[in-house]
TITORDREN-532661 format. One record per residue (C-alpha): x, y, z; residue number from 1; residue in one letter. Coordinates in Angstrom, 3 decimals. Layout:
# residues N
       c1       c2       c3 num residuo
        X        Y        Z NUM       A
...
This chain:
# residues 212
       c1       c2       c3 num residuo
   92.284   98.032   87.454   1       M
   91.529  100.842   85.039   2       A
   88.654  103.101   84.098   3       R
   86.811  102.133   80.948   4       R
   87.106  104.628   78.133   5       A
   83.587  103.751   77.076   6       R
   80.648  101.650   78.149   7       G
   79.450  100.531   81.594   8       P
   80.170   96.795   81.291   9       R
   81.557   95.211   84.447  10       G
   83.224   91.867   85.093  11       L
   81.324   88.669   85.666  12       R
   80.824   87.592   89.292  13       R
   81.769   84.067   90.275  14       D
   78.950   81.973   91.779  15       P
   79.165   81.783   95.550  16       G
   81.460   84.764   95.946  17       D
   81.252   85.496   99.686  18       H
   82.313   89.114   99.281  19       R
   78.999   90.017   97.659  20       G
   78.828   93.621   96.521  21       R
   82.281   94.390   97.905  22       H
   84.232   93.269   94.877  23       D
   86.732   94.844   92.507  24       V
   84.603   93.669   89.580  25       R
   82.553   96.824   89.081  26       R
   80.775   98.520   86.178  27       P
   82.932  101.107   84.454  28       G
   86.204   99.330   85.251  29       W
   88.498   96.856   83.516  30       V
   90.498   94.536   85.784  31       A
   93.397   92.197   85.137  32       V
   94.891   89.701   87.611  33       V
   98.572   89.039   86.769  34       P
   99.913   85.496   87.057  35       D
  103.269   85.802   88.809  36       L
  104.070   82.077   89.008  37       V
  103.938   80.785   85.439  38       S
  106.997   82.326   83.708  39       A
  109.110   79.165   83.889  40       G
  109.001   76.370   86.451  41       S
  106.598   76.842   89.352  42       R
  109.370   76.521   91.942  43       M
  111.595   79.083   90.209  44       A
  108.699   81.528   90.002  45       C
  107.817   81.007   93.647  46       L
  111.417   81.583   94.711  47       L
  111.702   84.717   92.570  48       R
  108.479   86.101   94.017  49       T
  109.402   85.223   97.604  50       A
  112.847   86.814   97.213  51       K
  111.335   90.090   96.060  52       E
  108.725   89.987   98.812  53       M
  111.439   89.599  101.462  54       V
  113.652   92.305   99.914  55       A
  110.733   94.788   99.811  56       R
  112.330   96.472   96.799  57       R
  111.300   96.599   93.120  58       P
  112.792   93.800   91.039  59       G
  111.805   91.413   88.238  60       P
  108.300   90.818   89.623  61       V
  107.569   94.537   89.695  62       I
  109.014   94.836   86.190  63       D
  106.384   92.289   85.136  64       D
  103.670   94.340   86.839  65       L
  104.826   97.483   85.023  66       V
  104.483   95.560   81.755  67       A
  100.966   94.462   82.724  68       V
  100.006   98.023   83.641  69       Q
  101.295   99.307   80.301  70       R
   99.467   96.556   78.423  71       W
   96.246   97.425   80.237  72       L
   96.667  101.148   79.581  73       A
   97.176  100.463   75.877  74       A
   93.775   98.787   75.443  75       R
   91.400  100.832   73.349  76       D
   88.619  100.460   75.927  77       D
   90.742  101.826   78.797  78       V
   91.468  105.409   79.828  79       A
   95.266  105.196   79.735  80       A
   95.813  107.932   82.315  81       D
   93.438  106.395   84.873  82       R
   94.824  103.009   85.868  83       T
   95.180  101.796   89.451  84       T
   96.805   98.955   91.374  85       A
   95.058   97.031   94.150  86       I
   96.558   94.151   96.088  87       G
   96.175   92.052   99.218  88       F
   98.978   90.749  101.478  89       C
  101.897   90.084   99.094  90       M
   99.865   91.788   96.372  91       G
   99.417   94.828   98.591  92       G
  103.182   95.037   99.056  93       Q
  103.732   94.700   95.305  94       F
  101.081   97.355   94.576  95       A
  103.066   99.776   96.756  96       L
  106.339   98.841   95.061  97       L
  104.725   99.357   91.654  98       L
  103.642  102.805   92.841  99       G
  107.226  103.744   93.722 100       T
  108.152  103.415   90.037 101       L
  105.302  105.742   89.004 102       A
  104.544  104.156   85.605 103       P
  102.679  106.502   83.258 104       D
   98.948  106.505   83.892 105       G
   99.006  104.928   87.360 106       L
   96.609  107.218   89.228 107       A
   96.177  105.491   92.595 108       A
   97.196  102.480   94.675 109       V
   95.152  100.416   97.122 110       S
   97.455   98.380   99.374 111       A
   95.730   96.049  101.806 112       N
   97.715   94.480  104.660 113       Y
  100.873   94.708  102.565 114       G
  104.366   95.067  103.991 115       Q
  105.650   98.632  103.423 116       P
  108.637   99.030  101.078 117       P
  112.131   98.852  102.536 118       A
  113.179  101.996  104.386 119       D
  115.555  103.111  101.630 120       D
  112.963  102.837   98.827 121       V
  111.962  106.300   97.589 122       D
  108.208  106.904   97.918 123       L
  108.105  110.437   96.536 124       T
  106.884  109.394   93.073 125       R
  103.988  107.284   94.346 126       C
  100.499  108.230   93.217 127       P
   97.870  108.643   95.963 128       P
   97.682  105.599   98.249 129       V
   94.894  104.105  100.329 130       I
   96.065  101.365  102.679 131       A
   94.131   99.106  105.039 132       S
   95.481   97.140  107.993 133       Y
   94.021   95.080  110.812 134       G
   94.665   96.005  114.432 135       E
   95.104   92.312  115.310 136       R
   97.384   91.478  112.387 137       D
  100.342   89.950  114.227 138       R
  102.385   89.770  111.020 139       S
  102.342   93.573  110.527 140       L
  102.445   95.283  113.931 141       P
  102.511   99.045  113.557 142       G
  102.680   98.861  109.752 143       A
   99.778  101.245  109.174 144       G
  101.085  104.230  111.152 145       P
  104.633  103.607  109.861 146       A
  103.488  103.640  106.225 147       L
  101.344  106.708  106.776 148       Q
  104.271  108.600  108.291 149       A
  106.521  107.720  105.359 150       R
  103.931  108.616  102.715 151       L
  103.150  111.924  104.408 152       T
  106.845  112.774  104.715 153       A
  107.254  111.977  101.007 154       A
  104.402  114.331  100.093 155       G
  102.139  111.518   98.856 156       V
   98.375  111.948   99.305 157       A
   97.210  109.059  101.445 158       N
   94.543  107.446  103.557 159       E
   95.816  104.744  105.891 160       V
   93.300  102.968  108.092 161       H
   93.877  100.422  110.857 162       T
   90.665   98.582  111.669 163       Y
   89.902   97.563  115.282 164       P
   89.348   93.853  115.840 165       G
   90.563   92.905  112.353 166       A
   93.354   90.437  111.648 167       A
   95.210   89.656  108.429 168       H
   93.061   89.085  105.313 169       S
   90.034   90.726  106.927 170       F
   88.779   91.871  103.510 171       L
   89.031   88.561  101.711 172       T
   88.992   85.707  104.204 173       G
   91.257   82.700  104.787 174       D
   94.605   83.360  103.121 175       H
   97.363   81.225  101.615 176       R
  100.757   82.811  101.031 177       L
  101.990   82.305   97.452 178       L
   98.749   80.454   96.821 179       G
   99.373   77.384   98.967 180       F
  100.978   78.179  102.359 181       V
   98.192   78.536  104.974 182       P
   98.563   81.535  107.248 183       L
   97.033   81.005  110.703 184       P
   95.001   83.822  112.178 185       G
   93.650   85.074  108.854 186       T
   89.918   85.586  108.566 187       R
   87.230   87.701  106.990 188       Y
   85.978   90.372  109.422 189       T
   82.634   91.757  108.284 190       A
   82.635   94.832  110.542 191       S
   85.980   96.004  109.144 192       A
   85.278   94.976  105.554 193       A
   81.981   96.864  105.521 194       E
   83.907  100.043  106.342 195       Q
   86.992   99.423  104.229 196       A
   85.547   98.403  100.862 197       W
   83.461  101.575  100.350 198       P
   86.466  103.694  101.339 199       R
   88.672  101.881   98.832 200       I
   86.180  102.239   95.983 201       F
   85.543  105.902   96.778 202       A
   89.286  106.648   96.882 203       F
   89.994  104.933   93.564 204       L
   87.027  106.596   91.912 205       E
   88.051  110.022   93.232 206       E
   91.561  109.724   91.849 207       H
   90.484  108.328   88.485 208       T
   87.643  110.774   87.846 209       A
   87.738  112.350   84.375 210       P
   89.853  115.499   84.238 211       H
   87.999  118.768   83.860 212       G
């Protein structure tokens, strides 16, 4: 996502979107959703993506995301110094890994129930991070406090929230890993989402506000 350099136009909302007003498609922003599984055969792309997800270190997938971020920043309707990355589950992990490379213009990261980077990955260059986790997320026990401790030790401005009663995918609903593997125990949790979405938007807007 990036701030528009001009104009208030937002993105079109899909019919039947259950998230309602809590949506990244907002006036004043440009958003792009990278396709990580189409550069070659589907199986090869899935294996490449899964390998990087397990390693929890920047690799070819993050290189692709850097290229996307640079392409977005180069658009004439985008404020090049006010781009952000937002992701969910695997995307949340990749948003954090993108942040560790600190590409020019990346002003903030929103990582939602994403695995923290490997312990030896340097976080000191990350832009400000807001991260959201569910208390009942059995796939990421203790991830929120652990990430917050690492970001704070690295001197990175951060907000890390763990939401009571929420499981994995509490912001977006039923989840499928890599687009097709069902993950049990994932569900939309309205009480947590109603708190988290406004915090995410406020954080991104704060850190992409015009300078001066």
